[in-house]
C-alpha positions in Angstrom: 129.7 102.8 61.8 128.8 104.3 58.5 130.5 103.9 55.0 133.0 106.7 54.3 132.5 109.1 51.5 134.8 111.6 49.7 137.8 111.3 52.2 135.4 111.7 55.3 137.0 109.3 57.6 135.2 106.3 59.3 135.2 106.6 63.0 135.5 104.2 65.9 136.5 105.1 69.7 139.6 106.9 69.3 140.7 105.7 65.7 139.5 106.8 62.3 139.7 104.8 59.1 140.3 106.4 55.5 139.8 105.0 52.1 142.6 106.0 49.7 142.8 107.9 46.4 144.1 106.7 43.3 147.9 107.3 42.8 147.5 110.5 40.6 144.9 112.5 43.1 146.3 115.0 45.2 143.7 114.4 48.2 142.3 111.4 50.1 139.0 110.5 48.4 136.8 107.4 48.2 138.0 104.9 45.8 136.0 101.8 44.5 138.1 99.3 42.5 136.8 96.4 40.2 135.3 93.5 41.5 138.3 91.6 42.4 139.7 94.3 44.9 138.5 96.3 47.7 139.5 100.0 48.5 143.2 100.5 49.7 142.7 101.6 53.6 144.5 102.8 56.5 143.7 103.3 60.3 145.0 106.3 62.4 144.7 105.8 66.2 145.1 108.8 68.2 146.0 108.1 71.9 147.0 111.0 73.8 149.8 112.6 72.0 150.9 109.6 70.1 149.5 108.8 66.6 149.6 105.5 65.0 148.9 104.6 61.4 148.3 101.0 60.0 148.0 100.6 56.2 146.9 97.4 54.5 147.7 98.2 50.9 147.4 96.2 47.5 147.9 97.9 44.1 145.0 99.4 42.0 147.0 99.2 38.7 147.3 96.0 36.7 150.9 96.5 35.5 154.3 94.9 36.2 155.8 94.2 39.6 157.8 98.0 39.5 154.7 99.7 38.7 152.7 98.0 41.4 155.4 98.2 44.1 156.2 101.9 43.1 152.4 102.6 43.7 152.2 101.3 47.0 155.3 103.4 47.7 153.5 106.5 46.5 150.3 105.5 48.4 152.2 105.2 51.7 154.2 108.3 51.4 151.0 110.0 50.9 149.6 108.5 54.1 152.4 109.8 56.1 152.2 113.3 54.7 148.7 113.7 55.5 149.0 113.0 59.2 149.0 115.7 61.4 152.3 114.9 63.0 155.7 113.6 61.7 155.4 110.1 61.4 158.2 107.2 61.3 157.7 103.8 59.7 158.8 100.9 62.3 157.8 97.8 60.5 156.5 96.3 57.1 155.1 92.8 56.0 155.5 92.2 52.4 153.1 89.9 50.5 154.7 88.5 47.6 153.2 86.3 44.7 156.5 85.0 43.6 159.9 84.4 45.1 161.9 85.7 42.2 160.5 89.1 43.1 162.0 89.1 46.7 165.4 90.9 45.7 164.1 93.7 43.4 161.2 94.5 45.9 163.8 94.6 48.7 165.8 96.9 46.9 163.0 99.1 46.1 161.8 99.3 49.3 165.0 99.7 51.3 165.5 102.9 49.0 162.5 104.3 49.7 161.9 103.4 53.5 165.2 102.2 55.0 164.2 102.8 58.6 161.3 100.0 59.2 162.1 96.3 59.5 160.5 94.5 56.9 159.4 90.9 56.6 158.9 89.2 53.3 156.3 86.4 52.9 155.9 84.2 50.0 151.9 84.5 50.0 150.3 85.4 46.9 148.0 88.5 47.5 144.4 87.7 46.7 142.9 89.1 43.6 145.9 88.8 41.5 148.3 91.4 42.6 152.1 90.8 42.6 152.4 92.4 45.9 150.6 93.6 49.0 152.0 95.5 52.1 150.9 96.2 55.8 152.9 98.9 57.3 152.8 100.5 60.8 153.8 103.9 61.7 154.0 106.1 64.7 154.5 109.7 65.7 154.2 112.2 68.5 155.9 114.4 71.1 158.9 112.7 73.1 158.9 109.6 70.7 162.1 108.2 69.4 162.3 105.7 67.0 165.9 103.9 66.3 167.1 101.0 63.9 168.7 98.5 66.1 170.6 96.5 63.8 169.5 94.3 60.5 166.1 92.8 62.3 164.8 95.3 64.9 163.6 98.8 65.2 162.9 100.8 68.7 159.9 102.8 69.4 160.0 104.3 72.9 157.3 107.0 74.5 155.6 107.5 77.7 157.7 105.2 79.5 157.4 102.2 77.1 159.9 100.9 75.0 158.6 98.7 72.0 161.2 96.5 69.9 159.6 95.4 66.3 161.6 92.5 64.9 161.4 91.0 61.6 163.0 90.2 58.2 164.4 86.6 59.6 164.0 83.9 56.9 165.4 80.8 57.9 166.3 78.0 55.1 167.6 75.3 57.5 166.8 71.8 56.5 163.7 70.6 58.4 160.7 71.9 60.2 162.2 71.7 63.4 165.9 73.3 62.5 164.3 76.1 60.3 161.8 77.4 63.3 164.7 76.8 66.0 166.8 79.0 63.7 164.4 81.8 63.4 163.6 81.8 66.9 167.2 82.0 67.8 167.6 84.9 65.4 164.7 86.8 67.0 166.1 86.3 70.2 169.6 87.7 69.0 168.0 90.6 67.4 166.1 91.2 70.4 169.2 91.0 72.6 171.1 93.5 70.2 168.3 95.9 70.7 168.7 95.9 74.3 165.5 93.6 74.7 165.0 89.8 75.3 162.6 87.2 74.2 160.7 87.0 77.5 159.4 90.5 76.7 157.8 89.2 73.4 153.9 89.6 73.2 153.1 88.8 69.8 154.7 86.5 67.3 154.4 85.4 63.7 155.7 82.6 62.0 155.2 81.8 58.1 156.2 78.4 57.3 156.8 76.8 54.1 154.7 73.8 53.2 153.1 73.6 56.6 151.0 71.0 56.1 153.3 68.5 54.1 154.7 65.2 55.8 158.1 65.5 57.2 159.4 62.1 58.2 156.7 60.5 60.4 155.1 63.6 61.3 154.1 67.1 59.8 155.9 70.3 59.4 153.8 72.5 61.7 154.0 69.5 64.3 157.8 70.3 64.0 157.3 74.0 64.3 155.5 73.2 67.5 158.0 70.9 68.9 160.7 73.5 68.0 158.7 76.4 69.9 157.9 74.2 72.7 161.5 73.4 73.6 162.5 77.1 72.8 160.0 78.4 75.3 160.3 76.1 77.9 162.4 78.2 80.0 161.1 81.5 79.2 159.1 83.6 82.0 157.0 85.4 79.4 156.1 89.0 80.7 156.5 88.2 84.3 157.3 91.8 85.1 153.6 93.1 83.8 151.3 90.6 84.9 151.0 87.6 86.9 150.1 84.3 85.0 146.4 83.7 84.4 146.9 80.4 82.8 148.8 77.4 84.6 151.4 77.4 82.2 152.1 81.0 82.3 151.8 83.8 79.8 152.3 82.8 76.3 152.6 85.3 73.4 149.5 85.8 71.1 150.9 84.2 67.4 150.2 83.4 64.0 151.6 80.3 62.4 150.6 80.2 59.0 151.8 78.6 55.4 153.7 79.9 52.7 155.4 78.9 49.6 158.8 77.2 49.7 160.1 75.5 52.6 161.8 78.0 54.9 160.4 79.6 58.0 160.1 83.6 58.1 159.7 85.1 61.6 158.6 88.3 63.2 157.7 89.5 66.9 156.8 92.5 69.0 158.1 92.9 72.4 157.4 95.5 75.4 159.7 96.8 78.2 158.1 99.2 81.0 158.5 100.2 84.5 155.1 101.5 84.6 152.7 100.4 87.4 149.8 101.3 85.5 150.2 99.0 82.7 148.3 95.9 83.0 148.9 92.6 80.3 146.8 89.6 80.5 146.1 86.7 77.9 142.5 86.2 76.7 141.2 82.9 75.8 138.0 82.0 74.0 135.6 79.9 76.3 134.2 78.0 73.6 137.6 76.9 72.7 140.4 74.6 74.2 143.3 77.0 74.8 145.9 76.1 72.0 148.6 75.0 74.6 146.2 72.5 76.0 145.2 70.8 72.9 145.1 66.7 73.0 148.4 65.1 71.6 146.2 63.6 68.5 146.4 67.4 67.0 150.1 67.8 67.8 152.2 65.8 70.2 153.8 69.2 71.4 150.8 71.6 71.7 150.9 75.1 69.8 152.3 77.5 72.6 150.5 80.6 72.0 147.3 82.7 73.6 144.3 83.1 71.7 144.7 87.2 72.3 146.9 89.4 74.5 145.5 92.5 75.8 147.4 95.4 77.1 145.6 97.9 79.2 147.2 101.4 79.9 145.1 103.8 81.8 141.6 103.6 80.1 142.9 102.5 76.7 143.2 98.6 75.7 145.1 97.3 72.8 144.1 93.5 72.1 146.3 91.5 69.5 144.2 88.5 68.2 145.9 85.5 67.2 145.5 83.6 64.2 141.9 82.2 64.5 140.3 79.6 62.4 136.9 77.6 62.5 137.3 75.6 65.8 135.4 74.7 68.5 136.9 73.3 71.4 139.8 71.7 70.0 138.0 70.4 66.7 137.8 71.8 63.3 134.4 72.8 62.3 132.5 73.1 58.8 135.1 71.1 56.7 134.9 72.2 52.9 132.6 75.1 53.6 134.5 78.2 53.4 131.4 80.4 54.1 130.4 78.7 57.2 134.3 78.4 58.4 134.6 82.5 57.7 131.6 83.0 59.9 132.8 80.6 62.6 136.1 82.2 62.6 134.7 85.8 63.0 132.4 84.4 65.8 135.4 83.4 67.5 136.9 86.6 67.2 134.0 88.5 68.5 133.9 86.0 71.3 137.4 87.0 72.4 136.5 90.6 72.1 133.4 90.5 74.0 133.3 92.5 77.3 132.2 89.4 79.2 135.3 87.7 78.2 137.8 90.4 79.7 135.9 90.3 82.8 136.2 86.3 82.9 140.0 87.0 82.8 139.9 89.1 85.8 140.3 92.6 83.9 137.9 95.3 84.2 135.0 95.8 81.6 136.1 96.8 78.1 133.8 98.3 75.6 135.2 96.3 72.7 133.7 94.4 69.7 134.2 93.8 66.2 134.1 97.4 65.2 137.3 98.3 67.3 139.4 96.2 65.0 142.1 98.7 63.4 143.2 96.1 60.7 142.7 92.2 59.8 144.7 89.8 57.8 142.8 87.2 56.2 144.5 83.8 54.9 142.7 82.0 52.4 143.7 78.4 51.3 142.1 78.6 47.8 142.0 81.6 46.0 139.0 80.6 44.3 137.3 81.2 47.6 138.5 84.6 47.9 135.2 86.6 47.0 133.0 84.6 49.3 135.4 84.8 51.8 135.7 88.7 51.4 132.1 89.3 51.0 131.3 87.9 54.7 134.4 90.0 55.9 133.0 92.9 54.5 129.7 92.5 56.0 131.1 91.6 59.4 134.1 94.1 59.6 132.5 97.1 57.7 135.3 99.5 56.6 138.2 97.6 58.4 141.6 97.6 56.4 142.5 94.0 55.4 145.0 92.2 53.6 144.1 88.8 51.9 146.6 86.3 51.0 146.7 82.9 49.7 148.1 80.2 52.3 147.7 76.8 53.8 146.4 76.6 57.4 148.0 74.6 59.8 145.2 71.7 59.5 144.4 70.5 56.0 140.7 70.6 56.4 140.7 74.4 57.4 140.0 77.1 54.7 140.7 80.4 56.5 142.2 82.1 59.1 142.1 85.5 60.4 144.1 87.9 62.6 143.9 91.3 63.8 144.6 94.6 66.2 141.9 96.1 68.1 141.9 99.5 70.1 139.2 99.7 72.8 138.4 101.5 76.2 138.0 100.4 79.6 134.2 100.9 80.4 131.9 100.2 83.1 129.0 99.7 80.5 127.0 96.4 80.1 127.8 93.8 77.5 127.0 94.8 73.9 
């Protein structure tokens, strides 16, 4: 993979990554910001007639909230216009430095982009910006995109029906109650959209004060207890794949901290009658599955898979759960953000290794870190941002990224990374 120059894309398999121009430029061109930021970027994924775009944006300007927000809006609009087909936004995740900015930003974004479902997360973007934005869009023949109530957007094409749910923010008192309320709101939104929680393949939970004590326990452990209770009777994705873990298929997931005390949530579901769609969980052979953690980490273990792989024909999409510096079930390299970042990326590489797909009963997949279309990097201390980013720039060259400040689910962990990879099934040897 080579660095992009003057508007040329960086290509990997069937998608391209583009750097973006400054707001006053009329064309896409290379941009280098000051030392505290990296170029705003997006990936465009073309699979058959369907095109997807994912943008990871932070403002270049150092102006006020309105200026930064409107810059991101203009950049996003330019991305959509530059595509080869008409694009529809499906979902956005908005990262905010201050809770007081939520109302104004919400009004501005709703006016400019009324269709997509929007999830607002109180995580300060690294580098000093007031706002950062991740957005997904889709376009192509035979596609329909429809808003299904306040918390859901449906996209349907080629016999597959996706529902993007978000915008859920539960202020109920206590970690258990707020998590349970968020889950029930997501389930109701899915039902209103003609789906159900059993079809969910990916979830996100943003928990205020995640590592703070709550009574005799910890707020994150209460999230795990609520999720365990809620998931107990749900046969996840039973129509798409036989379970390849004893407890059944759990969605890929991120459970991460944010400011405040509420729980924000979002999820993605898939329904299809196609017989050539295979959905499988992926675990890391060097890690204990999260759902099998010993009780000392959480009396009710975290119910999620390390990754979910969706194979359709020769194409594979892999959602990587929030990943940290953990081997087996134990945290590694306490106090060392650089070694934790390297270990976290090693864990992601292990998940995407072709041998790991075979280990889980899938055909060989030519996958690796270069197939990631975007990442999110959660850093506990903003002072660690530069060192963490330097490693990510080296190991994820050109990959669009959002960096945000957040507590990780264990006090000793300093960084967590998630992502989405687009790969091809291939009969080649491991690489």
